RODO-2510 file (C-alpha; in nm, 4 decimals, decimal comma):
residues 230
     n   res          X          Y          Z
     1     m     1,5357     2,2153    -0,8331
     2     s     1,2649     2,3116    -1,0863
     3     g     0,9116     2,3832    -0,9794
     4     p     0,7840     2,5213    -0,6474
     5     c     0,9388     2,3855    -0,3349
     6     l     1,0074     2,4588     0,0331
     7     p     1,3798     2,5456     0,0610
     8     g     1,5800     2,3883     0,3303
     9     n     1,7746     2,0643     0,3979
    10     p     1,6433     1,8804     0,2178
    11     p     1,4272     2,1001    -0,0068
    12     i     1,0734     1,9669    -0,0379
    13     p     0,9122     1,9668    -0,3874
    14     l     0,5517     2,0830    -0,3983
    15     l     0,2847     1,9782    -0,6517
    16     l     0,0276     2,2509    -0,7089
    17     r    -0,3193     2,1493    -0,8304
    18     r    -0,6017     2,3911    -0,8996
    19     s    -0,9606     2,2925    -0,8442
    20     a    -1,2798     2,4837    -0,9278
    21     r    -1,4394     2,3084    -0,6383
    22     a    -1,1845     2,4024    -0,3813
    23     r    -1,2753     2,6810    -0,1460
    24     r    -0,9455     2,6958     0,0426
    25     v    -0,5942     2,5585     0,0206
    26     s    -0,5618     2,1994     0,1312
    27     l    -0,2485     1,9981     0,1886
    28     r    -0,1849     1,6203     0,1369
    29     i     0,1223     1,4000     0,1850
    30     s     0,1076     1,0774    -0,0085
    31     q     0,2138     0,7864     0,2050
    32     l     0,2991     0,5969    -0,1153
    33     d     0,5689     0,8222    -0,2517
    34     g     0,5914     1,1139    -0,0038
    35     r     0,4688     1,3666    -0,2564
    36     v     0,3370     1,6852    -0,1072
    37     t     0,0329     1,8190    -0,2885
    38     l    -0,1280     2,1600    -0,2463
    39     t    -0,4839     2,1935    -0,3861
    40     l    -0,5935     2,5520    -0,4294
    41     p    -0,8952     2,7372    -0,5603
    42     s    -0,8796     2,8316    -0,9288
    43     r    -0,8262     3,1991    -0,8740
    44     l    -0,6017     3,1949    -0,5700
    45     a    -0,2539     3,3418    -0,6226
    46     e     0,0190     3,0814    -0,6197
    47     r     0,2178     3,2846    -0,3647
    48     e    -0,0691     3,2410    -0,1155
    49     a    -0,0549     2,8660    -0,1553
    50     l     0,3269     2,8718    -0,1013
    51     a     0,2817     3,0885     0,2046
    52     f     0,0385     2,8322     0,3421
    53     a     0,2987     2,5552     0,2774
    54     r     0,5649     2,7617     0,4639
    55     e     0,3302     2,7953     0,7641
    56     k     0,2887     2,4147     0,7667
    57     e     0,6587     2,3363     0,7025
    58     d     0,7315     2,1940     1,0510
    59     w     0,4227     1,9672     1,0209
    60     i     0,5252     1,8611     0,6653
    61     r     0,8815     1,7783     0,7672
    62     k     0,7674     1,5822     1,0733
    63     h     0,5309     1,3649     0,8655
    64     l     0,7954     1,3018     0,6022
    65     e     1,0425     1,2042     0,8606
    66     a     0,7998     0,9645     1,0218
    67     r     0,7271     0,8086     0,6822
    68     g     1,0935     0,7455     0,6230
    69     e     1,2831     0,7248     0,2960
    70     d     1,1897     0,4968     0,0111
    71     v     1,3884     0,1753    -0,0274
    72     t     1,4955     0,0697    -0,3733
    73     v     1,4897    -0,3057    -0,3786
    74     g     1,7955    -0,4885    -0,4958
    75     a     2,0714    -0,7162    -0,3748
    76     g     2,1527    -0,6337    -0,0159
    77     s     1,8196    -0,4761     0,0678
    78     f     1,5644    -0,6233     0,3094
    79     v     1,2078    -0,7067     0,2091
    80     p     0,9363    -0,8366     0,4450
    81     i     0,7651    -1,1499     0,3101
    82     e     0,4610    -1,2573     0,5109
    83     g     0,5792    -1,0253     0,7845
    84     i     0,9367    -1,1601     0,8119
    85     a     1,2346    -0,9602     0,6859
    86     h     1,4420    -1,1294     0,4233
    87     e     1,7718    -1,0121     0,2772
    88     v     1,7665    -1,0010    -0,0988
    89     i     2,0567    -1,2057    -0,2403
    90     s     2,1702    -1,2609    -0,5965
    91     g     2,0989    -1,6267    -0,6613
    92     t     2,1620    -1,8962    -0,9204
    93     g     1,9383    -2,1291    -1,1152
    94     r     1,5914    -2,0441    -1,2502
    95     t     1,3634    -1,9941    -0,9518
    96     v     1,3339    -1,7536    -0,6609
    97     r     1,4093    -1,9392    -0,3319
    98     l     1,3674    -1,8575     0,0358
    99     d     1,6512    -1,9790     0,2608
   100     a     1,6912    -1,8973     0,6319
   101     g     1,6055    -1,5260     0,6231
   102     r     1,7331    -1,4775     0,2762
   103     i     1,5563    -1,4591    -0,0614
   104     l     1,7728    -1,5697    -0,3491
   105     v     1,6780    -1,4148    -0,6807
   106     p     1,8533    -1,5408    -1,0023
   107     g     1,9289    -1,3305    -1,3012
   108     p     2,1132    -1,0045    -1,3856
   109     a     2,1413    -0,7479    -1,1021
   110     d     1,9283    -0,4980    -1,2857
   111     r     1,6410    -0,7523    -1,3056
   112     i     1,6408    -0,8656    -0,9460
   113     a     1,3721    -0,6204    -0,8313
   114     a     1,1360    -0,6997    -1,1203
   115     r     1,1861    -1,0753    -1,0847
   116     l     1,1268    -1,0610    -0,7146
   117     a     0,8096    -0,8499    -0,7669
   118     g     0,6835    -1,1157    -1,0039
   119     h     0,7435    -1,3832    -0,7497
   120     l     0,5719    -1,1957    -0,4743
   121     k     0,2691    -1,1232    -0,6895
   122     a     0,2286    -1,4901    -0,7666
   123     l     0,2608    -1,5738    -0,3955
   124     a     0,0133    -1,2945    -0,3119
   125     r    -0,2403    -1,4416    -0,5585
   126     t    -0,2108    -1,7867    -0,4031
   127     r    -0,2506    -1,6572    -0,0415
   128     l    -0,5408    -1,4217    -0,1294
   129     a    -0,7214    -1,6860    -0,3257
   130     e    -0,6872    -1,9417    -0,0401
   131     a    -0,8173    -1,6814     0,2095
   132     s    -1,0997    -1,5579    -0,0178
   133     d    -1,2144    -1,9139    -0,0883
   134     a    -1,2252    -1,9908     0,2863
   135     y    -1,4178    -1,6820     0,3851
   136     a    -1,6571    -1,6979     0,0937
   137     s    -1,7396    -2,0550     0,1970
   138     r    -1,8118    -1,9432     0,5536
   139     l    -2,0215    -1,6590     0,4262
   140     g    -2,2147    -1,8788     0,1878
   141     k    -2,1425    -1,6457    -0,1066
   142     r    -1,9417    -1,6704    -0,4270
   143     y    -1,7086    -1,4128    -0,5728
   144     s    -1,6620    -1,3905    -0,9519
   145     a    -1,2947    -1,2989    -0,9886
   146     i    -0,9772    -1,1824    -0,8085
   147     t    -0,7475    -0,9209    -0,9475
   148     l    -0,4200    -0,7789    -0,8030
   149     r    -0,3025    -0,4199    -0,8272
   150     d    -0,0558    -0,1911    -0,6690
   151     t    -0,3132     0,0472    -0,5282
   152     r    -0,2362     0,3751    -0,3538
   153     s    -0,5383     0,4306    -0,1411
   154     r    -0,6920     0,0953    -0,0445
   155     w    -0,5810    -0,2588     0,0330
   156     g    -0,8837    -0,4128    -0,1331
   157     s    -1,2293    -0,3674    -0,2901
   158     c    -1,5343    -0,5618    -0,3867
   159     t    -1,7686    -0,4677    -0,6715
   160     a    -2,1433    -0,5246    -0,6923
   161     q    -2,0578    -0,8011    -0,9510
   162     g    -1,8524    -0,9858    -0,6884
   163     r    -1,5085    -0,8988    -0,8241
   164     l    -1,2487    -0,8815    -0,5529
   165     m    -0,9473    -0,6580    -0,5933
   166     y    -0,6463    -0,6662    -0,3650
   167     s    -0,3110    -0,4934    -0,3300
   168     w    -0,0381    -0,7515    -0,3952
   169     r     0,1699    -0,5820    -0,1293
   170     l    -0,0479    -0,7545     0,1344
   171     v     0,1917    -1,0533     0,0918
   172     l     0,4551    -0,8383     0,2560
   173     a     0,2403    -0,8034     0,5689
   174     p     0,1936    -1,0680     0,8446
   175     p    -0,0385    -1,3491     0,7194
   176     e    -0,3106    -1,2563     0,9707
   177     v    -0,3291    -0,9053     0,8246
   178     l    -0,3720    -1,0474     0,4702
   179     r    -0,6444    -1,2822     0,5934
   180     y    -0,8285    -0,9913     0,7628
   181     v    -0,8335    -0,7862     0,4378
   182     a    -0,9633    -1,0905     0,2517
   183     a    -1,2412    -1,1348     0,5119
   184     h    -1,3279    -0,7618     0,4862
   185     e    -1,3655    -0,7687     0,1159
   186     v    -1,5515    -1,1084     0,1078
   187     a    -1,7957    -0,9709     0,3676
   188     h    -1,8962    -0,7028     0,1117
   189     l    -2,0453    -0,9863    -0,0938
   190     a    -2,3242    -0,9787     0,1703
   191     q    -2,3122    -0,6153     0,2769
   192     m    -2,2045    -0,3485     0,0271
   193     n    -2,1464    -0,0859     0,2971
   194     h    -1,9699    -0,0416     0,6283
   195     s    -2,2824    -0,0715     0,8462
   196     p    -2,2934    -0,2524     1,1795
   197     a    -2,4292    -0,5448     0,9912
   198     f    -2,1203    -0,5527     0,7665
   199     w    -1,8768    -0,5518     1,0611
   200     a    -2,0809    -0,8298     1,2200
   201     e    -2,0273    -1,0342     0,9068
   202     v    -1,6519    -0,9646     0,9166
   203     e    -1,6348    -1,0869     1,2762
   204     r    -1,8546    -1,3876     1,2048
   205     i    -1,6291    -1,5188     0,9258
   206     h    -1,2967    -1,3992     1,0559
   207     g    -1,3227    -1,3545     1,4333
   208     p    -1,1859    -1,0443     1,6183
   209     y    -1,0056    -0,8102     1,3818
   210     a    -0,9058    -0,5042     1,5832
   211     r    -0,5393    -0,6023     1,6082
   212     q    -0,5044    -0,6608     1,2291
   213     r    -0,6912    -0,3404     1,1460
   214     a    -0,4645    -0,1472     1,3828
   215     w    -0,1518    -0,2942     1,2151
   216     l    -0,2637    -0,1681     0,8757
   217     r    -0,3315     0,1791     1,0103
   218     r     0,0007     0,1922     1,1993
   219     d     0,2392    -0,0002     0,9747
   220     g     0,0655    -0,0544     0,6377
   221     n     0,2099     0,2597     0,4746
   222     q     0,5637     0,1246     0,5296
   223     l     0,4962    -0,1412     0,2717
   224     h     0,4635     0,1284     0,0051
   225     r     0,8156     0,2521     0,0645
   226     l     0,9587    -0,0445    -0,1133
   227     r     1,0347     0,0502    -0,4809
   228     f     1,0501    -0,2451    -0,7151
   229     q     1,2295    -0,1042    -1,0120
   230     g     1,3874    -0,2684    -1,3068
***
C-alpha cells in the first residue's frame, strides 16, 4: 500500500494535509467514505503526525467499524427508498419499477447503479419540491430555486437569494426526515441563522422535529455508504 498508513488488519490509509493555520495535529474521519485525514502544522515532522495516529489507532478502528463498509449498488444489493429497504433486481422494459420490496432496474448490469441513481434523484426532486412548496406556503415566503447535490457535510442549505439546496440522498431516508430537512431550509427564508426565532419557525411550519433530527444524527451517515457507480 503506497502512502502513509496504520499497519494492521486491515491497514488504514492516512491522508496528510499541512496547514499554515494549524497549531497542532488534528484527526478527522469522513463519514462519507471513511477516509482518515491528519491535518498538521506546516513545519511539524511527518513522523510526529504518524505517532499521533498510532496513539489514536484504537479510536480510529472503533469509529471505522461503527461506520461499516461501503456498499456498491448493483443487482442483489439492498437500497432504502423512503426508509424501506428494497432489493435491486435486473428488470426489463424501459422504466425503473418498485414491486413488493424490490426495485427492478432495466438495462445492462454495469448501468444498473447509474440508472437507479437517476431514478432516485428524480424522485427526490419531486418529494423535496412538494415539501418545500408546502412549508413555504405555511411560512408565507417564496424560494427562488431548488437544486440537488450529493453533499458531504450537510443535508441542505438556503442562500440569501432564496435558493434551496438539498442532498438527493434524503429520498433514501424515511419521508418524515426528508420533510423535516425541507422545513428546516425553508425556515431560513425567514431567519438566516439558527437562533431561537429560527427554531420557532421550524416548529411552527413543521411541528415537533426532535425525532427526525435525532434520526439524521444517528443514522444519516449510513446513507453515504451506498456507492452508486457505473
